[in-house]
C-alpha positions in Angstrom: 111.0 107.7 131.5 112.0 109.4 134.4 113.9 108.1 137.4 112.0 108.2 140.7 113.2 107.9 144.2 113.2 104.0 144.4 115.0 103.7 140.9 117.6 106.3 142.5 118.2 104.1 145.5 118.7 100.7 143.4 120.9 102.2 140.8 123.1 103.1 144.0 122.8 99.9 145.3 124.0 98.8 141.9 127.0 100.9 142.2 127.9 99.9 145.3 128.2 96.2 144.3 130.0 97.2 141.4 133.3 98.5 143.8 132.8 95.7 146.4 136.0 94.3 145.1 137.9 97.6 144.5 141.1 97.8 146.9 141.4 101.2 147.1 138.9 102.7 149.8 139.6 106.1 149.3 139.0 106.1 145.8 135.8 103.9 146.3 134.4 106.6 148.9 135.2 109.3 146.5 133.3 107.3 143.6 130.4 106.9 145.7 130.3 110.4 147.1 130.1 111.4 143.3 127.4 108.9 142.5 125.2 110.6 145.3 125.7 114.0 144.0 124.5 113.0 140.6 121.6 111.1 141.9 120.6 114.4 144.1 120.8 116.6 141.1 117.2 117.6 140.6 118.1 119.5 137.0 119.0 116.0 135.7 116.2 114.7 133.8 117.7 111.3 132.9 116.2 107.9 132.7 118.2 104.9 134.5 120.3 103.6 131.8 121.4 107.2 131.3 122.4 107.7 135.1 124.2 104.3 134.3 126.3 105.8 131.2 127.2 108.7 133.4 128.3 106.2 136.5 130.6 103.9 134.0 132.2 107.5 133.1 132.6 108.1 136.6 134.2 105.0 137.6 136.7 104.8 134.8 138.0 108.0 135.8 138.7 106.3 139.2 139.7 102.5 138.5 140.2 102.6 134.7 138.5 100.7 131.9 135.6 98.5 133.2 136.4 95.2 132.1 134.9 93.0 135.1 131.8 91.9 133.1 134.0 90.6 130.1 134.7 87.0 131.3 131.2 86.7 132.6 129.9 88.1 129.0 131.8 85.2 127.4 130.8 82.4 129.8 127.0 83.2 129.0 127.3 83.9 125.6 128.7 80.0 125.5 126.3 78.7 128.3 123.4 79.8 125.8 124.9 78.3 122.6 125.2 75.1 124.4 121.6 75.6 125.2 120.5 76.3 122.0 119.7 73.0 120.2 117.5 72.2 122.7 115.8 75.5 122.9 115.1 75.2 118.9 114.1 71.6 119.1 111.5 72.5 121.9 110.2 75.7 119.7 110.1 73.7 116.7 108.0 70.9 118.3 105.6 73.3 119.7 102.5 74.2 117.9 102.9 78.1 117.8 106.8 78.5 117.3 106.8 82.1 117.2 105.1 82.6 120.3 107.5 79.8 122.0 110.5 81.8 120.6 108.9 84.9 122.0 108.8 83.4 125.3 112.2 81.9 125.3 113.6 85.5 124.2 111.8 87.3 127.1 113.5 84.1 129.4 116.9 85.4 128.0 116.3 88.6 129.4 116.9 87.0 133.1 120.9 87.5 132.3 121.3 90.7 134.1 124.1 91.4 136.6 123.0 94.9 137.0 119.2 94.6 137.4 119.7 91.3 139.7 123.4 90.8 141.0 124.0 87.8 140.4 122.1 85.2 137.6 121.1 81.7 139.0 121.5 78.9 136.4 118.7 76.8 137.8 116.1 79.8 137.7 117.7 80.2 134.0 116.7 77.1 133.4 113.2 77.4 134.7 112.5 80.6 132.6 113.8 79.2 129.6 111.6 76.1 129.5 108.4 77.1 131.4 105.5 78.6 129.2 105.3 82.0 130.5 101.8 82.3 128.9 101.1 85.5 131.6 103.4 87.4 129.4 101.9 87.0 126.0 98.4 88.5 126.0 96.4 87.1 122.9 95.6 90.8 121.9 99.3 92.2 121.8 100.6 88.8 120.3 97.4 88.7 117.5 98.7 92.5 116.7 102.6 91.6 116.7 101.6 89.2 113.7 99.5 91.5 112.1 101.8 93.8 111.8 104.5 91.5 110.9 102.4 90.2 107.8 102.6 93.7 106.0 105.9 94.9 107.8 109.1 95.6 105.2 111.8 96.7 108.0 112.1 95.2 111.4 114.2 96.6 114.0 115.6 94.5 116.7 117.0 96.1 119.6 119.2 93.7 121.9 119.8 94.1 125.6 122.4 91.9 127.6 124.9 89.2 126.6 123.8 85.3 126.1 120.0 86.6 125.7 121.1 87.3 122.5 121.2 83.7 121.4 118.0 83.5 121.6 117.1 86.8 120.1 118.9 85.2 116.8 116.7 82.2 117.2 113.3 84.3 117.3 114.8 86.5 114.5 115.2 83.0 112.5 111.6 82.2 113.2 110.4 85.2 112.2 112.1 85.4 108.9 110.9 81.9 108.3 107.3 82.9 108.2 107.5 86.4 107.2 110.8 86.3 104.5 109.8 89.7 103.0 110.7 91.1 106.1 114.6 93.1 106.1 115.5 92.7 109.8 118.4 95.2 111.5 119.8 94.0 114.8 121.0 97.2 117.1 123.3 96.2 119.7 125.2 99.0 122.4 128.2 100.9 120.9 130.7 100.3 123.3 130.9 97.9 126.4 128.7 98.6 128.9 128.0 96.3 132.1 126.5 93.0 130.5 125.0 94.4 127.7 125.2 93.0 124.2 127.9 94.6 122.0 129.3 93.8 118.4 132.1 91.4 119.9 129.1 89.7 121.6 126.8 89.8 118.7 129.7 88.2 116.1 130.4 85.7 119.4 127.0 84.0 118.9 126.7 84.2 115.3 123.9 86.8 114.9 125.8 88.6 111.9 124.8 85.4 110.1 121.4 86.1 110.3 121.0 90.0 109.7 122.8 93.1 109.1 124.1 94.2 112.9 125.1 97.6 113.6 126.1 99.9 117.3 123.7 102.3 118.1 127.0 104.6 119.1 126.6 105.2 122.7 127.3 103.0 126.2 124.1 103.9 127.4 122.4 100.3 128.7 118.9 101.4 126.3 118.2 103.7 123.5 118.0 107.0 123.8 116.8 108.6 120.7 118.4 112.1 121.3 121.9 110.4 121.9 122.1 107.4 119.6 123.9 107.9 116.2 122.1 109.3 113.3 121.9 106.0 111.6 120.6 103.8 114.4 118.0 106.7 115.1 116.9 106.8 111.2 116.7 103.3 111.1 114.4 103.0 114.2 112.3 105.9 113.3 111.8 104.7 109.8 110.9 100.9 110.6 107.3 99.3 110.1 107.7 97.3 113.5 110.5 97.7 116.4 111.5 94.7 119.0 113.0 96.3 122.0 114.5 93.9 124.8 114.9 94.5 128.3 113.7 97.1 130.8 116.3 99.4 129.6 115.0 100.0 126.3 111.5 99.7 128.0 113.0 103.2 130.2 114.2 105.0 127.2 111.8 104.5 124.4 108.4 104.2 125.9 106.3 107.0 124.8 108.4 107.5 122.0 105.0 107.1 119.8 106.7 104.3 117.2 105.5 100.7 116.4 107.4 99.1 119.5 106.8 95.8 121.1 108.9 95.4 124.2 109.8 92.2 125.3 111.4 91.9 128.9 110.8 90.0 132.7 109.8 92.1 135.3 112.9 92.4 137.7 112.5 95.2 139.8 110.0 96.3 142.2 109.1 99.4 140.1 108.3 97.2 137.1 106.3 94.9 138.9 104.0 97.4 140.8 104.2 99.6 137.3 102.5 96.3 135.1 100.8 94.9 138.2 102.8 91.5 137.3 104.8 89.3 139.8 108.6 89.0 140.0 110.4 87.8 136.7 106.8 87.4 135.0 107.4 87.7 130.9 106.2 90.9 129.7 105.1 91.2 126.1 103.4 95.2 125.5 103.0 97.4 122.7 103.9 100.9 122.7 100.7 103.1 122.9 
């Protein structure tokens, strides 16, 4: 997915927020001028997550390693681990545990400081424990279950910290009903904003449920031409792929693989693109 004018404006606002607390005004202005220059370069055919990777490199040249998100990541991993027993209880008590687990996994996508600027605890609670029927179209869900029944290899591509706790719960539910499926989880290859890395996966116990690998990049998405060979081959050979978050949709849409995208609509572009509502649960199959 190429980056349109509105997305470029949103990306710039995100970088402005990133440097709000920096004290060196000269460095801030220089950094933001360079961000503008990158966004104005019409020859760059990058998706929004690929732009973010470029901006992260620029940021670290001026301000050093980006560590501001580290405490937030640990906080939301711990917060979601505390919520995990209640989430699991509701899933197990529901008529269709897989559908309920999917809705919880969609809701977990709310934990996103890059797209939202802040994460409201009450809003997160509401999203986690509401039904989200609009985001689970019967025809897509039926196709998903049919594909699972014959699948041998499933690749689960994660998005954000905290969110990976409900990803773990969904994987557990899928393994119960489809024990023949081998699950591999792919996280980011290095720390990038609030996206889940191997460190986050270990913190929430994800390696206890499935094989977990990094994708070799710090792109907040899955660019098939830039991730490492192992991750790319696993994705291309998978019978079924679950891709979490807008960033994975932005980098994978149009790939032609058997991908099911789970996310919340967190910006005006996605609301318009899917004729949905803000923070609507989305479950979409690659066409």
